[in-house]
C-alpha positions in Angstrom: 50.3 52.8 63.9 46.8 52.0 65.4 43.8 53.4 63.5 42.0 56.3 65.3 38.6 55.1 66.5 36.5 58.3 66.4 33.4 56.8 67.9 35.3 55.5 71.0 37.3 58.7 71.4 34.3 61.0 71.3 32.2 58.8 73.5 35.0 58.9 76.1 35.5 62.6 75.5 31.9 63.3 76.4 31.9 61.0 79.4 35.1 62.3 81.0 34.1 66.0 80.7 30.6 65.5 82.0 31.9 63.3 84.9 34.6 65.9 85.7 37.0 62.9 85.5 40.4 64.7 85.7 42.4 61.5 85.2 40.3 60.6 82.2 40.6 64.0 80.6 44.3 64.1 81.2 44.6 60.7 79.6 43.2 62.1 76.4 45.8 64.8 76.1 49.4 64.5 74.8 52.1 65.2 77.4 52.7 68.6 75.8 49.0 69.2 75.0 47.4 72.6 75.0 44.0 73.4 76.6 42.4 76.8 75.9 39.3 77.1 78.1 36.4 79.3 77.2 36.5 80.8 80.8 39.5 82.8 82.1 41.3 86.1 82.0 43.3 85.6 78.8 42.1 86.5 75.3 41.7 82.7 74.8 40.0 82.3 78.2 42.4 80.3 80.3 45.5 78.6 78.7 47.4 75.6 80.0 50.2 73.6 78.5 51.1 70.1 79.7 49.4 67.6 82.0 50.1 69.4 85.3 48.9 72.8 84.1 45.8 71.4 82.3 44.9 69.5 85.5 45.3 72.7 87.6 43.1 74.7 85.2 40.4 72.1 85.0 40.4 71.7 88.8 39.8 75.4 89.2 37.1 75.4 86.5 35.2 72.5 88.1 35.5 74.0 91.5 34.1 77.4 90.2 31.3 75.8 88.2 30.7 72.5 90.1 27.7 71.6 88.1 29.3 72.3 84.7 27.7 70.0 82.1 28.0 69.5 78.4 25.7 68.2 75.7 27.7 67.4 72.6 25.4 67.2 69.6 27.8 67.2 66.6 31.2 65.7 66.0 33.2 66.0 62.8 36.7 64.6 62.4 39.0 64.8 59.4 42.8 64.5 59.1 43.6 65.2 62.7 41.1 68.1 63.2 37.8 67.7 65.0 35.0 70.0 65.7 32.6 69.4 68.5 29.4 71.5 68.8 27.0 71.5 71.6 25.9 73.4 74.7 27.3 73.9 78.2 25.4 74.8 81.3 26.1 75.4 84.9 25.9 77.8 87.8 28.4 80.6 88.3 29.8 81.3 91.7 27.3 84.2 92.2 24.4 81.8 91.7 23.6 82.8 88.1 22.7 79.9 85.9 23.7 79.8 82.3 23.2 77.7 79.2 25.1 78.6 76.1 26.3 77.3 72.7 29.9 76.1 72.6 32.3 74.7 70.0 35.6 72.9 70.6 38.3 72.7 68.0 40.5 69.7 68.6 43.9 68.9 67.1 44.5 65.2 67.4 47.9 63.5 66.9 48.6 59.9 67.5 45.2 59.4 69.1 45.8 62.2 71.7 44.7 65.8 72.0 47.5 68.0 70.9 45.2 71.0 71.5 41.7 71.7 72.6 40.4 75.2 72.0 37.0 75.9 73.5 34.7 78.7 72.4 31.3 79.7 73.7 28.7 82.4 73.3 28.9 85.0 76.0 26.0 84.4 78.4 26.1 87.9 79.8 28.3 87.4 82.8 
């Protein structure tokens, strides 16, 4: 089994999300990976399981907030669990700009995201 390179993984993680690189994001997820977005109608925001559903949810998110950007400031990884802290900013469909604190909790198995759970402070919208 190949050793998990945290520096490379998190550098790519930040790049693909900021570039809205759907293929790159999907590549980081396991086939049956779970993505719980901070935006959406469910208690967890939006929830998607598997590559097709994750791609659909991400596509909708990046269309709705086309300038969505992330500044990841802190990464911690231990025993398959990672915490990413930072900020996200963008413009909502009604033109309202936001910048808010966010945290991702990642479950990583065999070098792939088994789960990504995103949390953010409510910015009032």
